[in-house]
C-alpha positions as CSV (number, residue, x, y, z in Angstrom):
1,M,11.5,-50.7,137.1
2,K,11.8,-47.9,134.3
3,L,11.7,-44.5,135.8
4,Q,11.7,-41.3,133.3
5,M,10.9,-37.8,133.8
6,V,8.4,-37.7,131.3
7,D,6.7,-41.0,130.2
8,V,5.2,-40.1,126.6
9,V,5.2,-43.5,125.4
10,G,3.0,-44.4,128.4
11,Q,0.6,-41.9,127.8
12,Y,0.3,-42.9,124.2
13,Q,-0.7,-46.6,124.5
14,H,-3.5,-45.2,127.0
15,I,-5.2,-43.4,123.7
16,K,-3.4,-45.2,120.9
17,S,-6.5,-46.0,119.5
18,E,-7.9,-42.2,119.4
19,V,-4.5,-40.9,118.5
20,D,-3.9,-43.5,115.3
21,A,-7.5,-42.8,113.9
22,A,-6.6,-39.5,114.0
23,V,-3.4,-40.0,112.2
24,Q,-4.5,-42.2,109.7
25,R,-7.5,-39.7,109.0
26,V,-4.8,-37.4,107.8
27,L,-2.8,-39.6,105.9
28,E,-5.5,-40.7,103.9
29,S,-6.6,-36.9,103.2
30,G,-3.4,-36.0,102.0
31,Q,-4.0,-32.3,103.7
32,F,-0.7,-32.2,105.3
33,I,-0.6,-28.9,105.4
34,L,-3.5,-26.5,107.0
35,G,-5.7,-29.3,106.9
36,K,-9.4,-29.2,108.5
37,D,-8.1,-30.4,111.7
38,V,-5.9,-27.2,112.4
39,A,-8.8,-25.0,112.3
40,E,-10.6,-27.8,114.7
41,F,-7.8,-27.9,116.9
42,E,-7.6,-24.3,117.0
43,A,-11.7,-23.7,117.9
44,A,-11.2,-26.3,120.8
45,A,-7.9,-25.0,122.2
46,A,-9.5,-21.6,122.3
47,A,-13.0,-23.3,123.8
48,Y,-10.9,-24.8,126.4
49,L,-8.9,-21.6,127.1
50,G,-11.4,-18.9,127.2
51,S,-10.4,-17.0,124.5
52,K,-11.9,-15.6,121.1
53,H,-9.1,-16.1,118.8
54,A,-6.4,-19.0,118.6
55,L,-3.4,-20.0,115.8
56,G,-1.6,-22.8,115.8
57,C,1.6,-22.0,114.8
58,A,5.6,-24.5,114.5
59,S,6.4,-23.6,118.1
60,G,6.4,-22.1,121.3
61,T,9.9,-20.2,120.3
62,D,7.8,-18.8,117.1
63,A,4.6,-18.1,119.4
64,L,6.5,-15.8,120.9
65,Q,8.4,-14.3,118.2
66,I,5.4,-13.6,116.2
67,A,3.4,-12.4,119.2
68,M,6.1,-9.6,119.8
69,M,6.2,-8.8,115.4
70,A,2.3,-8.2,115.7
71,L,3.0,-5.6,118.6
72,G,5.3,-3.8,116.4
73,I,8.2,-4.5,118.9
74,G,11.3,-4.2,117.5
75,P,14.7,-2.3,117.4
76,G,15.3,0.3,120.4
77,D,11.9,-1.1,122.4
78,E,12.7,-2.8,125.8
79,V,10.7,-5.8,127.0
80,I,10.9,-6.7,130.9
81,S,11.2,-10.6,131.8
82,T,12.7,-12.7,133.7
83,P,16.4,-13.9,133.9
84,F,14.7,-17.8,135.2
85,T,13.1,-19.1,132.2
86,F,14.1,-21.0,128.9
87,V,16.5,-19.3,126.9
88,A,13.5,-18.9,124.1
89,T,11.6,-16.1,126.1
90,A,14.4,-13.5,125.8
91,E,15.9,-15.5,123.2
92,T,12.9,-14.2,120.7
93,I,13.3,-10.5,122.3
94,A,16.8,-10.1,121.2
95,I,16.1,-11.9,117.5
96,I,13.6,-9.0,116.4
97,G,16.2,-6.1,117.8
98,A,14.9,-5.4,121.1
99,K,16.4,-5.3,124.3
100,P,15.7,-7.9,126.8
101,V,15.6,-6.2,130.2
102,Y,15.7,-9.0,133.1
103,V,13.8,-8.6,136.7
104,D,14.3,-10.6,139.7
105,I,11.8,-13.6,140.5
106,D,9.8,-14.4,143.9
107,P,11.6,-16.7,146.1
108,K,9.0,-18.9,146.3
109,T,7.1,-18.9,143.4
110,Y,10.3,-18.6,141.1
111,N,8.1,-16.5,138.6
112,I,8.8,-12.8,137.8
113,D,8.4,-9.8,140.8
114,P,5.5,-7.5,140.1
115,A,7.7,-5.0,142.1
116,A,10.6,-5.6,140.1
117,I,8.8,-4.8,136.9
118,R,7.8,-1.4,138.1
119,K,11.3,-0.6,138.8
120,A,12.6,-1.4,135.3
121,I,10.5,0.5,133.2
122,T,11.8,3.2,131.2
123,P,10.6,5.4,128.4
124,K,11.5,2.5,126.2
125,T,9.4,-0.3,128.0
126,K,6.5,-1.9,125.3
127,A,6.1,-4.7,127.3
128,I,6.2,-7.4,129.8
129,I,6.4,-11.1,129.0
130,P,5.8,-13.0,131.9
131,V,6.1,-16.8,132.3
132,H,4.2,-18.9,133.8
133,L,7.5,-21.3,134.7
134,Y,6.9,-25.1,135.9
135,G,3.0,-24.9,135.6
136,Q,2.2,-22.3,138.1
137,S,0.5,-18.8,136.9
138,A,2.6,-15.2,137.6
139,D,1.3,-12.7,139.7
140,M,-1.6,-11.5,136.9
141,D,-3.5,-9.1,138.6
142,A,-0.3,-7.2,139.8
143,T,1.4,-7.6,136.2
144,M,-1.8,-5.8,134.7
145,K,-2.2,-3.2,136.7
146,I,1.1,-2.2,136.0
147,A,0.4,-2.7,132.6
148,R,-2.5,-0.4,132.9
149,E,-1.1,2.3,134.4
150,R,1.4,2.2,131.8
151,G,0.0,1.8,128.7
152,L,2.4,-1.8,128.3
153,R,1.5,-4.5,126.2
154,V,1.4,-7.7,128.3
155,I,2.9,-11.0,126.4
156,E,1.9,-14.2,128.5
157,D,4.9,-17.1,128.3
158,A,2.3,-20.1,129.1
159,C,4.7,-22.6,127.2
160,Q,4.3,-24.5,130.4
161,A,1.1,-24.1,131.4
162,I,-1.6,-25.0,129.7
163,G,-4.8,-25.3,132.3
164,A,-3.0,-23.5,134.8
165,T,-5.1,-20.9,136.3
166,F,-5.1,-17.8,138.2
167,E,-8.2,-16.6,140.4
168,G,-10.3,-19.4,138.8
169,K,-9.4,-17.7,134.9
170,K,-7.3,-20.0,132.7
171,I,-3.6,-18.5,132.1
172,C,-3.5,-17.0,127.9
173,T,-6.6,-15.1,128.2
174,F,-5.1,-11.7,130.8
175,G,-2.2,-10.1,128.3
176,D,-2.8,-9.0,124.9
177,V,-1.4,-12.4,123.7
178,G,-0.9,-15.7,125.3
179,C,1.8,-18.3,123.8
180,L,2.1,-22.0,123.9
181,S,4.1,-24.7,123.2
182,F,3.3,-27.9,122.4
183,F,7.0,-29.5,122.8
184,P,6.2,-33.3,123.4
185,S,7.1,-33.0,127.0
186,K,4.2,-30.8,127.7
187,N,1.2,-31.2,129.9
188,L,-0.4,-30.9,125.9
189,G,2.5,-32.5,123.7
190,C,2.3,-33.0,119.9
191,F,4.8,-35.7,118.6
192,G,7.2,-33.1,117.1
193,D,7.3,-29.3,117.9
194,G,4.3,-27.3,117.6
195,G,3.0,-24.0,119.5
196,M,0.1,-21.4,119.4
197,V,-1.1,-17.9,119.7
198,V,-3.9,-17.0,121.7
199,T,-6.0,-13.5,122.1
200,D,-9.1,-11.7,122.6
201,D,-8.4,-9.1,120.0
202,P,-9.9,-10.0,116.3
203,A,-6.9,-7.1,114.4
204,L,-4.5,-8.4,116.6
205,M,-5.1,-11.7,115.5
206,D,-5.3,-11.2,111.9
207,R,-1.9,-9.9,111.8
208,M,-0.5,-12.9,113.4
209,R,-2.2,-15.0,111.4
210,M,-0.4,-13.0,108.2
211,I,2.9,-13.0,110.0
212,A,3.1,-16.6,110.4
213,S,2.1,-17.1,106.5
214,H,4.9,-14.9,105.4
215,G,2.8,-11.8,105.7
216,S,0.2,-13.0,103.0
217,R,-3.8,-12.9,103.7
218,E,-3.6,-14.0,99.8
219,R,-1.1,-16.3,98.5
220,Y,1.8,-14.9,96.8
221,Y,0.6,-11.3,97.9
222,H,2.3,-10.1,100.8
223,E,1.5,-7.2,103.1
224,I,4.3,-7.3,105.6
225,L,7.0,-9.2,106.3
226,G,6.3,-12.5,107.9
227,V,7.4,-15.8,108.5
228,N,6.9,-19.4,108.0
229,S,5.7,-21.0,110.8
230,R,2.3,-23.4,110.8
231,L,1.0,-26.3,112.9
232,D,1.0,-29.7,111.1
233,T,-2.0,-30.8,110.4
234,L,-1.1,-34.5,112.0
235,Q,-0.1,-32.4,115.1
236,A,-3.4,-30.6,115.0
237,A,-5.1,-33.7,114.7
238,I,-3.0,-35.7,117.5
239,L,-3.9,-32.5,119.9
240,K,-7.2,-32.5,119.1
241,V,-7.6,-35.6,120.5
242,K,-4.9,-34.9,123.5
243,I,-6.9,-31.6,124.8
244,R,-9.7,-34.0,125.5
245,H,-7.7,-35.8,128.3
246,L,-5.9,-32.7,129.5
247,D,-7.6,-31.9,132.5
248,R,-7.1,-35.6,133.8
249,W,-3.5,-35.8,133.0
250,N,-3.8,-32.2,134.8
251,A,-5.1,-33.6,137.8
252,A,-3.0,-37.0,138.0
253,R,-0.1,-34.6,138.1
254,R,-1.3,-32.5,141.4
255,A,-1.8,-35.7,142.4
256,A,1.8,-36.9,142.0
257,A,2.8,-33.4,143.4
258,D,0.8,-34.2,146.9
259,R,2.7,-37.7,147.1
260,Y,6.3,-36.2,146.5
261,N,5.2,-33.7,149.0
262,V,4.3,-36.8,152.1
263,L,6.7,-38.9,150.8
264,L,10.0,-36.1,151.2
265,Q,8.6,-34.7,154.6
266,G,11.7,-34.3,157.0
267,L,14.1,-34.0,154.6
268,P,16.1,-30.8,153.8
269,V,14.7,-29.9,150.2
270,T,11.4,-27.0,150.1
271,P,8.8,-28.6,148.1
272,P,7.1,-26.4,145.4
273,A,4.6,-23.3,146.7
274,I,1.6,-22.6,145.1
275,D,0.3,-19.6,145.5
276,S,-3.4,-19.9,146.5
277,R,-4.8,-18.3,143.7
278,C,-3.5,-20.1,141.4
279,G,-4.3,-23.6,139.9
280,H,-0.7,-25.4,139.2
281,I,-0.6,-28.2,136.7
282,F,2.7,-29.3,137.8
283,H,4.6,-29.3,134.1
284,Q,7.8,-29.6,136.6
285,Y,7.8,-31.0,140.3
286,T,11.2,-28.4,141.4
287,L,12.2,-28.9,144.9
288,R,15.1,-26.5,146.7
289,A,17.4,-29.0,147.7
290,E,20.7,-28.9,150.0
291,R,23.6,-29.4,148.3
292,R,22.1,-30.1,145.7
293,D,24.8,-30.7,143.0
294,D,25.6,-34.0,144.9
295,L,22.1,-34.8,145.1
296,A,21.5,-34.9,141.4
297,A,25.3,-37.0,140.9
298,H,23.5,-39.5,143.5
299,L,20.1,-39.6,141.9
300,K,22.4,-40.3,138.7
301,Q,24.0,-42.7,140.4
302,R,20.6,-44.6,141.3
303,G,19.4,-44.5,137.9
304,I,16.9,-41.8,139.0
305,P,16.0,-39.2,136.2
306,H,16.3,-35.5,137.2
307,A,16.7,-32.1,135.5
308,I,17.9,-28.5,136.6
309,Y,15.3,-25.9,135.1
310,Y,17.6,-23.8,134.8
311,P,21.3,-23.8,136.4
312,V,22.7,-20.8,134.4
313,P,20.2,-17.6,134.2
314,L,19.7,-15.6,131.1
315,H,21.5,-12.4,132.1
316,L,24.8,-14.5,132.8
317,Q,24.5,-17.0,129.3
318,K,27.1,-16.1,126.7
319,A,25.0,-15.6,123.9
320,F,23.3,-12.3,126.0
321,A,26.7,-11.1,127.1
322,M,25.7,-8.2,125.0
323,S,23.8,-7.0,128.3
324,G,26.4,-7.2,130.2
325,G,24.8,-9.4,132.9
326,K,27.5,-9.8,135.9
327,P,27.0,-12.2,139.2
328,G,25.5,-10.6,142.1
329,D,22.4,-8.7,139.6
330,F,19.7,-10.8,140.2
331,P,20.4,-13.0,143.5
332,V,17.1,-14.4,144.5
333,T,17.3,-15.8,140.7
334,E,21.1,-17.0,141.0
335,K,20.4,-19.0,144.1
336,A,17.4,-20.4,142.7
337,A,19.7,-21.2,140.1
338,R,22.2,-22.8,142.4
339,E,19.9,-24.6,144.4
340,V,16.9,-26.3,142.3
341,I,16.0,-29.7,141.1
342,S,13.2,-31.2,139.6
343,L,11.8,-35.0,139.8
344,P,10.0,-37.1,137.2
345,M,6.4,-35.6,137.0
346,H,4.2,-37.1,134.5
347,S,0.3,-38.3,134.4
348,E,1.6,-41.8,133.9
349,L,3.5,-41.9,137.5
350,T,2.9,-44.3,140.2
351,E,3.3,-44.3,143.3
352,E,5.7,-47.0,143.6
353,Q,7.9,-45.2,141.2
354,Q,7.7,-42.1,143.8
355,R,8.2,-44.6,146.9
356,T,11.6,-45.4,144.9
357,I,12.5,-42.1,143.9
358,A,12.0,-40.7,147.1
359,Q,14.0,-43.5,148.9
360,A,17.0,-42.6,147.2
361,I,16.2,-39.2,148.0
362,R,16.1,-40.5,151.8
363,E,19.4,-42.5,151.3
364,F,21.3,-39.3,150.2
365,Y,20.2,-37.4,153.3
366,S,20.8,-40.3,155.9
């Protein structure tokens, strides 16, 4: 029995005829850039999320950069976010010349701590980027309250969380912009790179659309500086098929998480904490584990896939040395980085596979 962190091939086999037909239509049309499937997928994604506008782009990383450029964030500005996230969140802040300002996380959900946000605001603060980590929404009530009080923009990094909800409302619809990734391992993944920006603001969407197309509304006429970031028609056609199955796949992940919780009872591991206001879609199933590194070595020896998201917080990464971060700056984050481990999680995960994984963990602690 082959275990995988994410079974993209198994998922494809269940929808093979739909995907193959969609790809074949694009190949026969010759419309590989901005074909009709792009606009159709954008409309489907906006409808799914409950947002007015959605724009496909080349990656989740590009989505974050495009959003910040459109909001006028740049040199001299500060953007508050979390050090416990994938590098793209802060990387894009730094690339446009702004300063990433980190704050610590909630020890249970691993999401940004709103109380820490309030303390980090300075006259230079321009925006907040809450990350919906592992598939669970950040506290958007508290975050939006702070943003409104202080006149700050909010960019939701929802690259791990399409379909997740906060108080019954889908994420990407709280802040000024929501950013999504369609990397193949995501809950809604394409067959390459892809991303999206989402907003209810038509003027902001118009600006993001220009930025994503070299700062141009009309070909060869460039109003502002932009980038080249498009969602390929082939990827849009695949995603248009897959989004119809997303709720079912997310439900399968939640069921798998429930099974893990039962199978791992009585062990010195802490299962994911779920905020009662949130609809978690389990992009990752992440434990806190005693002797994490020894457990990881044991799982590797047993052929059990696993991952650590993330072993080195951003404030301690070499790439951000210019910020002067040092051990002890964010103790909750640093403790999580020493203890978290993620187990295989995907919509094709079977109970038999989960029992094999749980048994390997039980063997280690016995």
